[in-house]
VEXDRENTI-779532 format. One record per residue (C-alpha): x, y, z; residue in one letter. Coordinates in steps of 0.1 Angstrom, whole numbers, padded with zeros to 4 digits, always signed. Layout:
// residues N
XYZa ...
This chain:
// residues 78
-0474+0281+0118x -0492+0302+0144x -0480+0296+0180x -0501+0306+0210x -0490+0307+0246x -0514+0303+0275x -0511+0330+0301x -0501+0304+0327x -0473+0292+0304x -0460+0327+0298x -0461+0334+0336x -0441+0302+0343x -0416+0312+0316x -0412+0347+0331x -0407+0332+0366x -0381+0307+0354x -0362+0334+0336x -0361+0355+0368x -0351+0326+0389x -0322+0316+0366x -0310+0352+0364x -0310+0354+0402x -0289+0322+0404x -0263+0335+0379x -0260+0365+0356x -0270+0357+0320x -0283+0322+0330x -0318+0334+0324x -0308+0346+0290x -0294+0312+0282x -0326+0296+0294x -0347+0318+0271x -0323+0310+0242x -0328+0273+0247x -0365+0278+0250x -0366+0297+0217x -0346+0269+0201x -0371+0243+0213x -0400+0264+0199x -0382+0265+0165x -0378+0227+0167x -0414+0223+0174x -0424+0246+0146x -0402+0227+0121x -0410+0191+0133x -0443+0193+0153x -0450+0156+0152x -0416+0144+0161x -0419+0148+0199x -0433+0123+0224x -0470+0120+0227x -0478+0120+0264x -0516+0122+0264x -0546+0128+0242x -0530+0149+0214x -0505+0165+0238x -0468+0163+0230x -0437+0173+0250x -0404+0188+0238x -0377+0189+0264x -0356+0220+0267x -0318+0213+0264x -0297+0220+0295x -0327+0229+0317x -0353+0207+0335x -0382+0220+0316x -0404+0207+0288x -0429+0224+0265x -0463+0208+0263x -0482+0215+0231x -0510+0204+0209x -0507+0204+0171x -0541+0217+0162x -0527+0253+0166x -0495+0243+0184x -0510+0258+0216x -0484+0257+0243x -0498+0246+0277x 
């Protein structure tokens, strides 16, 4: 399964990593690890997450107040 990130999503991910690292050493790394685990869950079970709009789903990231919005057509992350 091909996964594409929008530029805005990548920028937000980078900003969140930097913010968490500034709060506590290695917290940004933990955030990225949870993000990557969520991406794996989406890749494995793309239709199992909440449909929140027209063909847009949301997978929540464990331990952090973030969700990944995506569509199944190409699993394009918003």
